[in-house]
Structure formats: C-alpha cells, structure tokens
ROBA-146952 format. One line per field, with one value per residue (C-alpha): residue in one letter; x, y, z. Coordinates in nm, 3 decimals, decimal comma. Layout:
% residues N
type = (A ...);
X = (X ...);
Y = (Y ...);
Z = (Z ...);
% end
This chain:
% residues 113
type = (M S D S S S N A A A T A T I P N Q N K Y R T Y S I K S W H A Y Q Q S T P S H L H S I Q H Y Y A N C Q E L A K G Y P D Y V M V L R D E V T R I T G L N W T T G W S A Q N C A D T N G Y V D V R T G K K Y P Y G M S S F C D D I Q Y R);
X = (-3,060 -2,987 -2,909 -2,546 -2,484 -2,648 -2,434 -2,121 -2,217 -2,280 -1,947 -1,759 -1,879 -1,729 -1,374 -1,079 -1,297 -1,068 -0,776 -0,566 -0,249 -0,111 -0,195 -0,059 -0,204 -0,190 -0,248 -0,375 -0,074 0,182 -0,002 0,046 0,418 0,486 0,222 0,218 -0,010 -0,248 -0,348 -0,433 -0,801 -1,007 -1,084 -0,716 -0,617 -0,877 -0,773 -0,407 -0,486 -0,673 -0,372 -0,128 -0,342 -0,291 0,078 0,014 -0,055 -0,414 -0,317 -0,227 -0,518 -0,462 -0,627 -0,676 -0,808 -1,172 -1,134 -1,470 -1,370 -1,061 -1,052 -0,763 -0,386 -0,116 0,235 0,531 0,885 1,083 0,778 0,540 0,195 -0,038 -0,416 -0,575 -0,874 -1,149 -1,126 -1,354 -1,162 -1,008 -1,148 -1,029 -0,938 -1,033 -1,364 -1,483 -1,532 -1,507 -1,318 -1,331 -1,012 -0,879 -0,759 -0,680 -1,042 -0,932 -0,719 -1,029 -1,029 -0,662 -0,561 -0,212 -0,026);
Y = (-26,606 -26,941 -26,975 -27,067 -26,763 -26,525 -26,671 -26,623 -26,261 -26,191 -26,345 -26,145 -25,813 -25,871 -25,728 -25,909 -26,165 -26,436 -26,333 -26,170 -26,348 -26,089 -25,749 -25,405 -25,174 -24,797 -24,669 -24,329 -24,296 -24,365 -24,133 -23,839 -23,906 -23,856 -23,597 -23,219 -23,123 -22,919 -23,249 -23,432 -23,483 -23,796 -23,710 -23,657 -23,978 -24,182 -24,024 -24,094 -24,459 -24,484 -24,340 -24,574 -24,877 -24,807 -24,888 -25,237 -25,550 -25,683 -25,975 -25,737 -25,637 -25,271 -25,182 -24,851 -24,760 -24,660 -24,321 -24,213 -23,890 -23,681 -23,622 -23,381 -23,343 -23,541 -23,401 -23,625 -23,498 -23,548 -23,609 -23,389 -23,331 -23,619 -23,609 -23,864 -24,033 -24,280 -24,574 -24,866 -25,149 -25,172 -25,110 -25,273 -24,966 -25,127 -25,294 -25,097 -25,416 -25,351 -25,570 -25,540 -25,504 -25,813 -26,156 -26,076 -26,072 -25,991 -26,306 -26,509 -26,326 -26,402 -26,723 -26,819 -27,003);
Z = (-15,587 -15,423 -15,052 -15,122 -15,342 -15,093 -14,811 -15,021 -15,093 -14,723 -14,625 -14,887 -14,742 -14,394 -14,404 -14,244 -14,067 -13,926 -14,147 -13,876 -13,765 -13,522 -13,374 -13,289 -13,023 -13,073 -12,720 -12,612 -12,382 -12,658 -12,899 -12,663 -12,622 -12,992 -13,087 -13,027 -12,739 -12,956 -13,127 -12,803 -12,874 -12,917 -13,281 -13,370 -13,189 -13,379 -13,712 -13,636 -13,567 -13,899 -14,079 -13,903 -13,989 -14,360 -14,317 -14,180 -14,384 -14,382 -14,156 -13,869 -13,644 -13,552 -13,221 -13,044 -12,701 -12,702 -12,534 -12,395 -12,218 -12,146 -11,771 -11,714 -11,717 -11,541 -11,495 -11,419 -11,373 -11,693 -11,916 -12,111 -11,967 -12,051 -12,081 -11,853 -12,012 -11,943 -12,178 -12,246 -12,409 -12,755 -13,103 -13,426 -13,631 -13,963 -13,874 -13,570 -13,368 -12,993 -12,747 -12,366 -12,165 -11,999 -12,091 -12,457 -12,575 -12,931 -12,961 -13,053 -13,389 -13,460 -13,632 -13,523 -13,800);
% end
C-alpha cells in the first residue's frame, strides 16, 4: 500500500473531523429540568445526549458536560430538586473528544462558513 493510500484510509476513519459548522450544548442542568428525577444519573444523562445527537445533522457538534461525580441535591423555591455535580469540561457526543471549559475551546474544530 502506498503512503498516499494509507494516509487517505487513516483520514477516512476519523468521523466528523473539521466538518462541523455550529454546535449545541446539552447541559447537565438542562437535562435535569426536563427529565424525571429517577433518571438523574450520569449514565442516563450520557445516554440521553447520545440519543439527542442522532436528531442533529452531521455538521452540528453536539456537546455534553463531562460529569465526573454527583455531589448532592440543591433545592430552590419554585424549581424541582437538582443534583449538583462536579464537571470537567465538554465532550463531543459523537467522537468522544474532550474540551476544557473556558474561552470556547471547541470552536477550533468548527469551520464557520
């Protein structure tokens, strides 16, 4: 196999690389507002984000919070109880690529057209 054909094969296996034009963030906080409390777990949140990503076109980067640990409940008058959580940046739901919080770190992988 020549070098050019092996490079083409390697490039073809990387999904969505540099094809995103916009993004959508599916936050832990928003998930809890619209989901029954018995489903407020990290595993259910991640699975829900995977399911939601299927409804978006390939050019939309779907991000979720990387929830590392649920730390307890928070009650606010007029709102349902929310699970507080430690988070560590964002994760691209489709590729698993991690992005730190702050100054739109994921924007480097989005091509604005």
